[in-house]
Each structure stands twice: as structure tokens, then as C-alpha cells.
C-alpha positions as CSV (number, residue, x, y, z in Angstrom):
1,M,40.3,173.2,-52.2
2,R,42.6,171.1,-50.0
3,I,46.3,170.8,-51.1
4,I,47.4,167.2,-50.5
5,P,51.0,166.3,-51.3
6,A,51.8,162.7,-52.0
7,I,54.5,160.4,-50.7
8,D,54.8,157.1,-52.4
9,I,56.8,154.4,-50.5
10,I,58.9,151.6,-51.9
11,E,61.2,149.8,-49.4
12,G,60.6,152.6,-46.9
13,K,61.9,155.3,-49.3
14,C,60.1,158.2,-51.0
15,V,59.8,157.5,-54.7
16,R,57.7,158.4,-57.8
17,L,56.7,156.3,-60.7
18,S,55.4,157.3,-64.2
19,K,52.0,155.9,-65.2
20,G,52.2,153.5,-62.3
21,D,55.1,151.6,-63.9
22,Y,57.5,150.2,-61.2
23,N,60.3,150.1,-63.7
24,T,60.3,153.9,-63.8
25,K,61.0,154.2,-60.1
26,K,62.9,157.3,-59.0
27,I,64.0,157.7,-55.4
28,Y,63.6,161.3,-54.1
29,N,64.4,160.8,-50.5
30,E,65.6,157.9,-48.3
31,N,63.6,159.4,-45.4
32,P,59.9,160.0,-45.9
33,L,59.5,161.6,-42.5
34,E,61.9,164.4,-43.5
35,V,59.7,165.1,-46.6
36,A,56.5,165.1,-44.5
37,K,58.0,167.5,-42.0
38,E,59.0,169.9,-44.8
39,F,55.4,169.8,-46.0
40,E,54.2,170.6,-42.5
41,D,56.7,173.5,-42.2
42,H,55.0,175.1,-45.2
43,G,51.5,175.1,-43.6
44,I,50.4,171.9,-45.3
45,E,47.9,169.9,-43.3
46,Y,47.2,166.9,-45.4
47,L,49.2,164.0,-46.8
48,H,48.4,161.2,-49.3
49,L,50.6,158.3,-48.4
50,V,50.8,155.3,-50.8
51,D,52.3,152.0,-49.9
52,L,53.5,150.8,-53.3
53,D,55.0,147.6,-51.9
54,G,51.5,147.0,-50.4
55,A,49.8,147.6,-53.7
56,K,52.1,145.0,-55.3
57,S,51.9,142.4,-52.5
58,K,48.2,142.9,-51.8
59,H,48.5,143.5,-48.1
60,I,49.8,146.4,-46.0
61,V,53.6,146.6,-45.9
62,N,54.9,150.1,-45.0
63,Y,52.8,150.8,-41.9
64,K,56.0,151.7,-39.9
65,V,56.5,154.7,-42.2
66,L,52.8,155.6,-41.6
67,E,53.3,155.4,-37.8
68,Q,56.4,157.5,-37.9
69,I,54.8,160.3,-39.9
70,A,51.6,160.1,-37.9
71,T,53.4,160.3,-34.5
72,K,56.0,162.9,-35.5
73,T,53.9,165.4,-37.5
74,N,50.3,166.7,-37.2
75,L,49.5,165.9,-40.8
76,K,46.1,164.3,-41.5
77,I,47.1,161.2,-43.5
78,D,45.0,159.3,-46.0
79,F,46.7,156.0,-46.6
80,G,46.3,153.5,-49.5
81,G,48.0,150.7,-51.2
82,G,47.2,147.0,-50.8
83,L,44.5,147.3,-48.2
84,K,42.5,144.1,-48.7
85,T,41.3,142.8,-45.3
86,D,39.7,144.1,-42.1
87,E,43.1,143.4,-40.5
88,D,44.9,145.6,-43.0
89,L,42.5,148.4,-42.2
90,R,42.9,147.9,-38.5
91,I,46.7,148.2,-38.9
92,A,46.4,151.3,-41.0
93,F,44.1,153.1,-38.5
94,D,46.1,151.8,-35.5
95,N,49.2,153.3,-37.0
96,G,47.7,156.8,-37.4
97,A,45.8,156.9,-40.7
98,N,42.9,159.5,-40.6
99,Q,41.4,158.0,-43.8
100,I,42.1,155.1,-46.0
101,T,41.8,154.7,-49.8
102,G,40.4,151.5,-51.2
103,G,40.8,151.0,-55.0
104,S,41.2,147.4,-56.1
105,I,39.2,146.0,-53.3
106,A,36.2,148.1,-54.3
107,V,36.3,146.3,-57.7
108,K,37.3,142.8,-56.6
109,D,35.5,142.5,-53.2
110,P,32.7,145.1,-53.1
111,Q,31.1,143.3,-50.1
112,T,34.2,144.0,-47.9
113,F,34.6,147.5,-49.1
114,E,30.9,148.3,-48.5
115,S,31.2,146.8,-45.0
116,W,34.1,149.3,-44.3
117,I,31.9,152.2,-45.3
118,K,29.2,151.0,-42.9
119,V,31.6,150.3,-40.0
120,Y,33.9,153.4,-40.3
121,G,31.7,155.9,-42.1
122,S,32.0,157.9,-45.2
123,E,34.5,160.4,-43.6
124,K,37.1,157.7,-43.1
125,I,36.8,155.6,-46.3
126,I,37.9,157.1,-49.7
127,L,37.1,155.4,-53.0
128,G,40.1,155.2,-55.2
129,A,38.8,155.4,-58.8
130,D,41.9,155.2,-61.0
131,A,41.2,155.0,-64.7
132,N,42.6,154.6,-68.1
133,N,40.3,155.7,-70.9
134,E,37.5,155.9,-68.4
135,K,37.9,152.2,-67.4
136,I,38.9,151.4,-63.8
137,A,42.4,150.0,-63.3
138,I,43.4,148.0,-60.3
139,S,46.3,146.2,-58.5
140,G,48.7,149.1,-58.5
141,W,47.4,149.8,-62.1
142,Q,48.8,146.5,-63.3
143,E,45.3,145.3,-64.3
144,K,42.5,146.9,-66.2
145,S,38.9,146.1,-65.3
146,D,35.8,146.3,-67.4
147,K,34.2,148.8,-65.1
148,E,33.3,152.2,-66.5
149,L,34.5,155.1,-64.3
150,I,31.4,157.2,-63.8
151,P,28.9,154.4,-63.2
152,F,31.4,152.9,-60.8
153,I,31.6,156.2,-58.8
154,Q,27.8,156.6,-58.9
155,E,27.3,153.0,-57.6
156,Y,29.5,153.7,-54.6
157,Q,27.9,157.1,-54.0
158,N,24.7,155.2,-53.6
159,Q,26.5,153.0,-51.0
160,G,27.4,156.1,-49.0
161,V,30.8,157.1,-50.3
162,S,31.5,160.8,-50.3
163,Y,35.2,161.1,-51.0
164,V,36.7,159.9,-54.3
165,I,40.3,160.2,-55.5
166,C,40.4,160.0,-59.3
167,T,43.7,159.5,-61.1
168,D,43.9,159.5,-64.8
169,I,46.7,157.0,-65.2
170,S,47.7,158.3,-68.6
171,K,48.6,161.6,-66.9
172,D,50.2,160.3,-63.8
173,G,53.8,161.4,-63.3
174,M,54.0,162.9,-66.8
175,L,53.8,166.5,-65.7
176,Q,51.6,167.4,-68.7
177,G,48.6,168.8,-66.8
178,P,45.6,167.1,-65.1
179,S,42.4,165.8,-66.8
180,F,40.2,168.9,-66.5
181,D,37.6,167.5,-68.9
182,L,37.4,164.2,-67.0
183,Y,36.9,165.9,-63.6
184,S,34.3,168.2,-65.1
185,K,32.4,165.2,-66.5
186,I,32.5,163.4,-63.2
187,L,31.2,166.4,-61.2
188,K,28.4,167.0,-63.8
189,N,27.3,163.4,-63.4
190,T,27.4,163.2,-59.6
191,D,25.8,165.1,-56.8
192,G,27.7,166.5,-53.7
193,L,30.8,164.4,-54.5
194,K,34.0,165.4,-52.7
195,L,36.3,164.8,-55.7
196,I,40.0,164.8,-55.2
197,A,42.0,165.3,-58.4
198,S,45.2,163.3,-58.9
199,G,47.7,162.8,-61.6
200,G,49.5,165.2,-64.1
201,I,49.6,168.3,-62.0
202,S,52.5,170.2,-63.4
203,T,52.2,174.0,-62.8
204,F,50.8,176.1,-60.0
205,D,48.2,177.8,-62.4
206,E,46.4,174.5,-62.7
207,L,45.3,174.6,-59.0
208,P,42.9,177.5,-59.2
209,K,41.3,175.9,-62.3
210,L,40.7,172.6,-60.4
211,A,39.2,174.6,-57.6
212,E,37.0,176.4,-60.0
213,L,35.7,173.1,-61.4
214,G,34.6,172.1,-57.9
215,C,37.4,169.7,-56.9
216,E,37.4,169.3,-53.1
217,G,41.2,168.5,-53.0
218,T,44.1,167.9,-55.3
219,I,47.0,165.5,-54.9
220,I,50.4,166.8,-56.0
221,G,53.4,164.5,-56.4
222,K,56.1,164.8,-59.0
223,A,55.5,168.5,-59.6
224,I,56.8,169.1,-56.0
225,Y,59.7,166.7,-56.2
226,E,60.8,168.1,-59.6
227,H,60.5,171.7,-58.4
228,K,57.8,172.6,-60.9
229,I,55.6,173.8,-58.0
230,S,57.4,175.2,-54.9
231,L,56.3,174.6,-51.3
232,K,56.4,178.4,-50.9
233,Q,53.7,178.7,-53.6
234,L,51.6,176.1,-51.9
235,E,52.0,177.9,-48.6
236,N,50.9,181.2,-50.0
237,Y,47.9,179.6,-51.7
238,I,46.8,178.0,-48.5
239,L,47.3,181.3,-46.6
240,S,45.3,183.2,-49.2
241,K,42.3,180.8,-48.7
242,A,42.5,180.8,-44.9
């Protein structure tokens, strides 16, 4: 299982929110590159970079941060937040994203999202399936849709999606543990899905459990910044699997 730390960006700074609420913003570092380099120094290879300004303004905003991290580290970056047009996507890939995550667009403009899967391939395009009570939420989680989570994932698997990041919004940033039952249910109802768990990770012991369920990766945010999980623990976990 891949370990994927998260860096969320507002105004070029590394922040975290609770349950996607912008009013709960907490700044952890003014310099996201510093944070990314520290991850890399501990043997981490992947990064989940979220442009929260982009998610709010519905177009890519913090691509300079992406470029800086992509050019000054070897991290493989998946980038999301506000990607709505072919031009947004071009900017993200031109500035060093290895993969992009599309969430709201997959709900609001499925034609465009499906065209991205066809043009770039399933290795490059991740479906962001963020949910509250198994209903998909969009626009930086400011809006709830009427789409049911599992059928939504299944539909896109039929379109060729293989990577899905699923965040249970009620857990995100709360440090109360991830949605094991939800991930188990998704994996039982899909075939060959590369499911990346996100939201609520709070202790190191949860990681082997997610791996055992069959998650392909896990995104860890606040638990790292609040020192609930140390980078040394993650380094040892990665080395033990090598």
C-alpha cells in the first residue's frame, strides 16, 4: 500500500481544514516545498497536493507551488482542486503533476471528465469520490449531489477509471479513524479498483488494517501535522515493505 502524505494549499501556504470547512483553516507551514522535502527525506515517494483556492474559485490557482515541488523534489504528485477545463489540466501536467484528481467535474461535466480519461489514460486520471453518508459531495465539499457513492464509482470504472480517492467527509481532519466499513463495502462492490483511502487517519495502527482491506494507497494529512504519526514511522513502514 502506497503512503501518500497530503499538502493542502491556501494562498501558497500549507494548511489543513476540518470536514472541508474553510473557516477551520489552520496554517502549518508558510513553505510547502519545505514540507515536501521533509517527506522525501523520509523515503516517501508520493504526494497528494490539493489546491483549495482552486477548488473554491473553480479553476487552477496554485500551480506555482506544484511547479516548485515538482522541480525541486522527485515526488510523484497527484494534483487536485478546481480542475474544470482542458486548459486547467494542461497547466497541471505542464507544471509537473504525474496524475490529476477530478471530483466535481466528474459529477457536473461527465463528458469532459470522460474525454480526459480517453486522452490521458487511466494511469493519469484519478476519480475523486468524496462522500457524506454515501452521497457524493462537490465544489470543495460545499455542495452535496444526489449521486450515490458506489454506483458513481462503478459507472466510472466502466468508463476506464482505475484509481479512485475516496474521502469520507465526516471523518476528514477529525483524527477519529478512517471509514474501514465504507472502504470494505466499495472494494466488495468493485473489481480490480485501485482504491486510495483518505480522511480520518489518526494512528499508525490503522495503516496495516487499510492495507489488509485491499486499499492501494492511503492519504495522510492532519495526523502527520499534529504528530500523531511520525515521518520516522512511515519511513520504517515503507522500508519494511520494500
